[in-house]
C-alpha positions in Angstrom: 51.1 97.6 45.0 53.6 95.5 43.1 53.3 97.6 39.9 53.8 100.8 41.9 57.0 99.4 43.5 58.3 98.3 40.1 57.4 101.6 38.4 58.9 103.7 41.2 62.1 101.6 41.1 62.3 102.2 37.3 61.5 105.9 37.7 64.3 106.6 40.2 66.7 104.5 38.2 65.9 106.6 35.1 66.5 109.8 37.1 69.8 108.5 38.3 70.8 107.4 34.8 70.0 110.8 33.4 72.1 112.3 36.2 75.0 110.1 35.5 74.6 110.7 31.8 74.8 114.5 32.4 78.2 114.1 33.9 79.6 112.5 30.8 78.1 115.1 28.5 76.4 112.9 25.8 74.4 114.4 23.0 70.9 115.5 24.0 69.3 112.9 21.8 70.8 110.2 24.1 69.1 111.2 27.3 65.7 109.5 26.6 67.5 106.3 25.7 69.7 106.4 28.8 66.6 106.9 30.9 64.7 104.0 29.3 67.7 101.7 29.5 68.3 102.5 33.2 64.7 102.1 34.0 64.2 98.7 32.3 67.5 97.3 33.5 67.0 98.3 37.1 63.3 97.2 37.1 64.4 93.8 35.7 66.9 93.4 38.5 64.3 94.4 41.0 61.8 92.0 39.7 64.3 89.1 39.6 65.4 89.7 43.1 62.0 90.5 44.7 59.7 88.0 42.9 61.9 85.2 41.7 64.5 85.1 44.5 67.6 85.7 42.4 70.7 87.0 44.2 71.9 90.5 43.4 74.8 89.4 41.2 72.8 87.2 38.9 69.9 89.6 38.7 72.5 92.4 37.9 73.8 90.2 35.1 70.4 89.9 33.5 69.7 93.6 33.9 73.0 94.4 32.3 72.4 92.1 29.4 69.1 93.9 28.8 70.9 97.3 29.0 73.6 96.1 26.7 71.3 94.8 23.9 69.0 97.7 24.4 71.9 100.1 23.9 72.9 98.3 20.7 69.3 98.7 19.4 68.7 102.2 20.6 72.2 103.3 19.6 71.4 102.3 16.1 68.2 104.3 16.2 69.7 107.5 17.4 73.2 107.1 15.9 75.0 107.0 19.1 77.8 104.6 20.4 76.7 101.9 22.8 79.0 103.1 25.5 77.5 106.5 25.6 74.2 104.8 26.4 75.0 101.8 28.6 77.6 103.3 31.0 75.2 105.9 32.5 72.4 103.4 32.5 74.5 100.8 34.4 75.7 103.2 37.2 72.5 103.2 39.2 72.9 99.4 39.5 76.2 99.6 41.3 75.6 98.3 44.9 76.5 101.5 46.8 75.2 100.1 50.1 77.6 97.1 50.0 80.5 99.3 48.9 79.8 101.7 51.7 79.6 98.9 54.2 82.9 97.5 52.9 84.7 100.7 53.5 83.0 101.3 56.8 84.0 97.8 58.0 87.6 98.3 56.9 87.8 101.6 58.9 86.2 99.9 61.9 88.6 97.0 61.6 91.5 99.4 61.8 90.1 101.2 64.8 89.5 98.0 66.8 92.9 96.5 66.7 92.9 95.8 70.4 89.9 93.5 70.5 90.2 90.3 68.5 86.4 89.5 68.5 85.6 92.9 67.0 88.4 92.6 64.4 87.1 89.3 63.3 83.5 90.6 63.0 84.7 93.6 60.9 87.0 91.5 58.8 84.1 89.2 57.9 81.9 92.2 57.1 84.7 93.6 54.9 85.1 90.4 52.9 81.4 89.6 52.5 80.6 93.2 51.4 83.6 93.3 49.1 82.7 90.0 47.4 79.2 91.2 46.8 80.4 94.6 45.5 83.0 93.2 43.2 80.9 90.3 41.9 78.0 92.7 41.0 80.4 95.1 39.3 82.0 92.2 37.4 78.5 90.9 36.3 77.5 94.4 35.2 80.6 94.7 33.0 80.1 91.2 31.5 76.4 91.7 30.8 76.8 95.1 29.2 79.7 94.1 27.0 78.2 90.8 25.9 76.5 92.3 22.8 79.9 93.7 21.7 81.4 90.2 21.8 78.4 88.5 20.3 77.7 91.0 17.5 81.0 92.9 17.0 80.3 94.1 13.5 76.9 95.6 14.5 78.3 97.1 17.7 81.2 98.9 16.1 79.2 99.9 13.0 77.0 102.3 15.0 79.4 105.2 14.8 80.6 104.3 11.4 77.2 104.5 9.8 76.8 108.0 11.4 80.1 109.1 10.0 79.4 107.7 6.6 75.9 109.3 6.5 77.4 112.7 7.4 80.0 112.4 4.7 77.4 111.6 2.1 75.4 114.7 3.1 78.4 116.9 2.6 
């Protein structure tokens, strides 16, 4: 049962990654890599949260690091910049439920200005959901860009090698 849960999580993350990738119009050769990165990163986060008890922000950091280094490696294989691969792969990991609850609690806070107890409840919900949302998004950004800071020459050479090879063919 655990394997089915992990594989279904990975499958739906891959589908979402492909969908987000289609919006940004990457080359067709990038879609399999985007799907693989989204599936592995999201499955890693799922496993860390479910089986090891990690919080969502820390698990997202580890998933984003895997996506970042995977996009460095796969980008070199398919001659594609890292950002084309890792941005669509990261988007399924954005905590939409927490972001929705943050906006909902803000609207409810504004609608219950007459009752202090309700206002306090919705303000607490707003801040707790906002902190979770912003910390996860921050960790996703840090984790995905970590390879760029650790290996800048390799990260920025992905597109240069592609351009140099095309010039040599001409």
